[in-house]
C-alpha positions, -999 to 999 in steps of 0.1 A, spaced: 646 -554 -178 609 -554 -187 590 -523 -177 561 -525 -153 530 -523 -175 512 -505 -147 538 -477 -145 524 -450 -167 546 -422 -154 563 -401 -180 538 -406 -208 528 -375 -228 494 -363 -216 471 -350 -244 464 -313 -237 429 -299 -240 421 -268 -260 420 -247 -228 458 -250 -225 462 -231 -257 438 -203 -246 458 -194 -215 461 -168 -201 425 -158 -202 418 -121 -203 386 -103 -195 372 -76 -218 382 -39 -215 367 -22 -185 362 14 -174 379 27 -143 361 52 -120 370 89 -123 400 99 -102 380 126 -85 356 99 -71 385 79 -59 400 109 -42 367 117 -24 364 80 -12 397 84 7 375 101 33 356 69 38 367 41 62 363 4 53 342 -3 84 317 24 76 316 15 39 308 -21 48 281 -11 73 265 13 49 264 -12 21 250 -39 44 221 -16 53 216 -11 15 213 -49 11 248 -56 -3 261 -79 24 292 -97 11 318 -69 7 344 -76 34 374 -96 22 377 -118 52 411 -133 59 437 -110 45 451 -85 71 470 -53 68 507 -58 66 517 -21 69 499 -6 99 484 28 92 483 23 54 451 31 35 444 26 -2 414 33 -24 415 24 -61 399 6 -90 404 -31 -89 423 -52 -114 420 -90 -108 441 -121 -109 425 -155 -107 445 -186 -96 429 -220 -103 439 -255 -93 466 -271 -113 457 -300 -136 487 -318 -151 473 -320 -186 466 -283 -187 491 -265 -165 513 -278 -136 543 -270 -115 566 -289 -139 588 -262 -155 562 -237 -144 587 -209 -135 590 -204 -173 553 -209 -179 545 -182 -153 561 -157 -176 534 -163 -203 506 -167 -177 481 -144 -162 506 -137 -134 528 -117 -157 500 -104 -179 480 -88 -150 510 -67 -140 513 -54 -176 477 -42 -174 482 -22 -141 476 16 -144 485 43 -118 461 41 -88 451 5 -93 446 -21 -66 453 -57 -74 428 -83 -60 439 -119 -61 418 -151 -59 439 -178 -43 414 -198 -22 431 -189 11 459 -213 1 488 -212 26 513 -229 4 513 -209 -29 534 -178 -31 512 -158 -54 539 -132 -61 572 -119 -46 597 -91 -45 603 -86 -82 567 -85 -94 556 -63 -65 585 -40 -73 572 -38 -109 537 -32 -96 549 -2 -77 568 10 -107 537 10 -128 519 31 -102 498 4 -84 488 15 -49 479 -17 -31 474 -55 -33 448 -77 -16 456 -114 -18 432 -141 -6 464 -162 1 501 -157 6 531 -140 -9 568 -147 -6 599 -126 0 583 -107 28 614 -92 44 623 -75 10 587 -68 0 582 -49 33 610 -25 23 593 -18 -11 564 -1 8 534 -12 -13 505 -16 11 495 -53 13 466 -73 27 474 -110 28 466 -141 47 503 -148 53 537 -156 38 554 -186 24 588 -195 10 573 -212 -20 570 -200 -56 536 -206 -72 555 -232 -93 560 -253 -61 524 -254 -52 490 -265 -64 476 -234 -80 482 -218 -114 477 -182 -125 448 -188 -149 430 -155 -158 432 -118 -153 407 -89 -153 379 -114 -150 353 -117 -122 369 -134 -92 359 -146 -57 383 -128 -34 375 -146 -1 339 -152 -12 335 -116 -23 327 -111 -59 352 -86 -73 347 -72 -108 374 -53 -127 367 -16 -122 351 -20 -88 366 0 -60 386 -14 -31 388 5 2 415 -11 25 428 1 58 437 -13 92 402 -27 96 406 -48 64 396 -46 27 361 -38 15 349 -40 -21 326 -12 -33 306 -20 -65 316 7 -90 280 17 -97 272 22 -60 302 43 -52 285 77 -53 256 65 -32 280 48 -7 300 80 -5 270 102 2 255 80 29 289 71 44 299 107 49 266 115 65 271 85 89 307 95 98 296 131 104 270 122 130 295 97 145 319 126 151 291 143 171 283 111 190 319 105 199 322 140 214 290 135 235 300 101 247 334 113 257 317 139 278 297 111 296 265 115 274 239 88 274 247 58 252 210 53 245 207 89 234 239 93 214 247 59 198 229 55 176 212 89 178 177 90 193 152 115 181 164 138 209 200 132 201 194 138 164 178 172 171 209 181 191 231 169 163 213 191 138 218 221 161 255 212 164 259 209 126 243 244 122 267 258 148 297 242 131 286 257 98 284 291 114 319 288 128 333 278 94 
């Protein structure tokens, strides 16, 4: 039987040079001091986001992924994983389960250090299972403290038992090899739900969501955030007692004078 001359399926596709360069790794990066990370645990994601917005850094909230372990909070330096669309001449789902083992997906987990937070660019894809039980188990074993995925993971019933705090868009039964994305690069700049995340930046994630703090701004954010949260404690007390909203949130000049007197009194009590 003669073959259909229009049927080109099964021919060997020439591969570009990029396929030999995978996985792509970013350069070495510096993690923030552990003492700074410890101090940032006092800062909530909502307040950090608000303070940075007032400073002019407006795109810090990783919109979409939600907390999967209520009450969990993580603060840590970011390591990054970048998924990219598959292209059959470079990398595809064909035999990809083996390919994943020599891809950025495996490599990023080997780079994890204690205290790290993994941030994943997956374009909000609902079909790709970016990782599952075994890799998340390994992440915990290496000392990783949390994962923020702009997409989905798999094996949720078992992953939930592992106890790693997760922020994801959802869950899927699919391996990455069944979907349209490929783990392309690690520890490179990524777009995590339209937020630019650089390796070594700091992620603050809690029940309100995940917020990215640029590493060089961390001390400044910490200073202004703690000031903000302290006066909010005073405002909360006064509002609970029926105080005027106009006076106590935000603080008017009169409310600020009362706050300063309250602070002085608290210091004397301490």
